C-alpha positions as CSV (number, residue, x, y, z in Angstrom):
1,M,-338.7,91.6,27.0
2,E,-336.4,91.8,24.0
3,E,-334.8,95.0,25.3
4,L,-333.5,93.2,28.4
5,N,-330.1,91.7,28.5
6,L,-329.5,88.1,29.6
7,L,-328.8,88.8,33.2
8,Q,-331.9,91.0,33.5
9,R,-334.1,88.3,31.8
10,I,-332.7,85.8,34.3
11,A,-333.6,88.1,37.2
12,I,-337.1,88.7,35.8
13,W,-337.8,85.0,35.2
14,A,-336.1,83.4,38.3
15,L,-338.8,83.9,40.9
16,P,-341.9,83.3,38.6
17,V,-340.4,80.0,37.4
18,L,-339.3,78.8,40.9
19,F,-342.6,79.6,42.5
20,A,-344.7,78.3,39.6
21,I,-343.2,74.8,39.9
22,T,-342.8,74.9,43.7
23,V,-346.4,75.9,44.4
24,H,-347.6,73.3,41.8
25,E,-345.9,70.5,43.6
26,V,-346.8,71.7,47.1
27,A,-350.5,71.8,46.0
28,H,-350.3,68.1,45.1
29,G,-348.8,67.2,48.5
30,W,-351.2,69.5,50.5
31,V,-354.3,68.0,48.8
32,A,-352.9,64.5,49.3
33,R,-352.4,65.3,53.0
34,R,-356.0,66.5,53.3
35,L,-357.2,63.3,51.7
36,G,-355.3,61.0,54.0
37,D,-351.7,60.6,52.7
38,P,-349.0,62.3,54.8
39,T,-346.1,61.1,52.6
40,A,-345.2,64.5,51.3
41,M,-345.4,66.1,54.8
42,M,-343.3,63.4,56.4
43,L,-340.6,63.9,53.7
44,G,-340.6,67.7,54.3
45,R,-342.0,68.5,50.9
46,L,-345.0,70.6,52.1
47,T,-342.9,73.8,52.1
48,L,-342.5,76.7,49.7
49,N,-338.7,76.6,50.1
50,P,-337.7,76.0,46.5
51,L,-334.5,74.1,47.6
52,K,-336.7,71.2,48.7
53,H,-338.3,70.9,45.2
54,I,-335.4,71.8,42.8
55,D,-334.6,69.3,40.1
56,P,-331.1,70.2,38.7
57,V,-332.2,69.6,35.1
58,G,-335.8,70.6,35.1
59,T,-335.6,73.6,37.5
60,I,-332.2,75.0,36.5
61,L,-330.7,73.6,33.3
62,V,-333.7,73.5,31.0
63,P,-335.2,76.9,31.9
64,C,-331.7,78.6,31.6
65,L,-331.0,77.0,28.2
66,L,-334.4,78.0,26.9
67,L,-333.8,81.5,28.2
68,V,-330.5,81.7,26.4
69,L,-332.0,80.3,23.2
70,G,-334.9,82.7,23.3
71,G,-337.6,80.1,23.4
72,F,-340.6,79.9,25.8
73,I,-339.6,79.2,29.3
74,F,-340.5,75.8,30.7
75,G,-339.4,73.7,33.6
76,W,-340.3,71.2,36.3
77,A,-339.6,70.3,39.9
78,K,-339.1,67.0,41.7
79,P,-342.5,65.3,41.8
80,V,-344.1,65.2,45.3
81,P,-344.5,61.6,46.3
82,V,-348.0,60.4,46.9
83,T,-348.8,57.0,48.4
84,W,-352.1,56.2,46.8
85,E,-352.9,53.3,49.2
86,N,-353.1,55.9,52.0
87,L,-355.9,57.9,50.3
88,R,-359.4,57.3,51.6
89,H,-360.8,56.9,48.1
90,P,-357.7,56.1,46.0
91,K,-359.2,56.4,42.4
92,R,-361.2,59.6,43.1
93,D,-358.6,61.1,45.4
94,M,-355.7,60.7,43.0
95,A,-357.7,62.7,40.4
96,L,-358.2,65.4,43.0
97,V,-354.5,65.4,43.9
98,A,-353.6,65.6,40.3
99,A,-356.0,68.5,39.6
100,A,-354.5,70.5,42.5
101,G,-351.3,71.3,40.5
102,P,-353.0,73.0,37.5
103,I,-355.4,74.8,39.8
104,A,-352.5,76.1,41.8
105,N,-350.9,77.5,38.6
106,L,-354.1,79.3,37.8
107,V,-354.1,80.9,41.2
108,M,-350.5,81.9,40.8
109,A,-351.2,83.4,37.4
110,V,-353.9,85.6,39.0
111,F,-351.5,86.5,41.8
112,W,-348.9,87.7,39.2
113,A,-351.6,89.6,37.4
114,V,-352.4,91.5,40.6
115,L,-348.7,92.4,41.0
116,M,-348.5,93.4,37.3
117,K,-351.6,95.6,37.8
118,I,-350.0,97.2,40.8
119,G,-346.9,97.9,38.7
120,V,-349.1,99.5,36.0
121,L,-350.9,101.7,38.6
122,L,-347.6,102.9,40.1
123,G,-346.6,104.1,36.6
124,G,-343.6,106.3,35.9
125,Q,-343.6,108.0,39.2
126,F,-342.1,104.8,40.9
127,E,-340.5,103.3,37.8
128,W,-337.9,101.5,39.9
129,V,-340.7,99.5,41.4
130,S,-343.3,99.4,38.6
131,Q,-341.0,98.1,35.9
132,P,-339.9,95.0,37.8
133,L,-343.5,94.3,38.8
134,I,-344.7,94.6,35.3
135,Y,-342.0,92.4,33.8
136,M,-342.2,89.8,36.5
137,G,-346.0,89.8,36.5
138,G,-346.0,89.1,32.7
139,A,-343.5,86.3,33.2
140,G,-345.5,84.9,36.1
141,I,-348.7,84.8,34.1
142,F,-347.0,83.2,31.1
143,I,-345.1,80.4,32.9
144,N,-348.1,79.5,35.1
145,V,-350.5,79.4,32.1
146,I,-348.1,77.2,30.2
147,L,-347.7,74.8,33.1
148,M,-351.5,74.7,33.7
149,V,-352.3,74.0,30.0
150,L,-349.5,71.5,29.6
151,N,-350.4,69.5,32.7
152,L,-354.1,69.4,31.7
153,I,-353.3,67.4,28.6
154,P,-355.0,64.0,29.2
155,L,-351.9,62.0,28.9
156,P,-350.3,60.0,31.7
157,P,-348.1,60.8,33.6
158,L,-349.3,64.4,33.2
159,D,-351.9,65.7,35.7
160,G,-354.6,65.6,33.1
161,G,-353.8,62.0,32.4
162,R,-354.2,61.2,36.1
163,V,-357.5,63.1,36.3
164,A,-358.8,61.2,33.3
165,T,-357.7,57.9,34.9
166,G,-359.8,58.8,38.0
167,L,-362.9,59.8,35.9
168,L,-363.0,56.9,33.4
169,P,-364.8,53.6,34.2
170,D,-362.5,51.1,35.9
171,R,-361.8,48.8,32.9
172,I,-361.0,51.7,30.6
173,S,-359.2,53.5,33.3
174,W,-356.8,50.6,33.8
175,K,-356.1,50.3,30.1
176,F,-355.6,54.1,29.8
177,S,-353.2,54.1,32.8
178,R,-350.9,51.6,31.0
179,L,-349.9,54.5,28.6
180,E,-347.9,56.1,31.5
181,P,-344.5,54.5,30.6
182,Y,-344.8,55.8,27.1
183,G,-346.3,59.2,28.0
184,F,-343.0,61.1,27.9
185,F,-342.1,59.7,24.5
186,I,-345.6,60.6,23.1
187,L,-345.1,64.1,24.5
188,L,-341.7,64.4,23.0
189,G,-343.1,63.2,19.6
190,L,-345.8,65.9,19.8
191,L,-343.1,68.5,20.6
192,V,-340.8,67.5,17.7
193,T,-343.6,67.4,15.1
194,G,-345.0,70.7,16.2
195,M,-348.3,69.2,17.3
196,L,-347.8,70.2,20.9
197,G,-347.6,73.8,20.0
198,R,-350.7,73.6,18.0
199,I,-352.5,71.9,20.8
200,M,-351.4,74.2,23.5
201,G,-351.2,77.5,21.6
202,P,-354.9,78.4,21.5
203,P,-355.8,77.7,25.2
204,I,-352.6,79.5,26.3
205,M,-353.3,82.6,24.3
206,G,-357.0,82.4,25.2
207,L,-356.4,82.1,29.0
208,Q,-353.7,84.8,28.9
209,N,-356.1,87.1,27.1
210,I,-358.9,86.5,29.6
211,I,-356.5,87.3,32.5
212,Y,-355.1,90.4,30.9
213,H,-358.6,91.6,30.0
214,F,-360.0,90.9,33.4
215,F,-357.3,93.0,35.1
216,G,-357.3,95.6,32.4
217,L,-353.7,95.0,31.5
């Protein structure tokens, strides 16, 4: 996308980023509702309206700064509240609620791949439609794969950490969950040292390649 100017890049990335983080959060709330916790529904968070999920820093400021600086695009939304006491099987169900977010991002990546394929098939004859679909499809695949891989890292409070907490034996699970207050700082340390990129790089590239190969892109 190097040939695009800043405004064009914002236009291309806006919808993929908004829907990637919105669908991710709605998936958490929807699965929690199915498992007995109506908190997200009662607070009006089971909606695809991005305005209900926007975090001024994570949804707007950080993605825009990264876009200007030319780095990879990343962001987050306001977390959907889950009252674990309402869940029918709290330990197991919290793991399922957590897993719903990354699974939603995988589904969204496939959705954007379909749109990208449509853009490719339309070709030069309908370039005014095909080019936006191709660019937005590529952006949608990329941001959703990043969010999926990042959230699957087994580190509380990321989704992968919550899944691990639900799968580990009770005593180990309790000790592991106590990492949550330090999770952000551990993640920041991995980012600063470059370890996060080395951890995430191979699965991101591998999953992207699988999606592109499957759809013949």
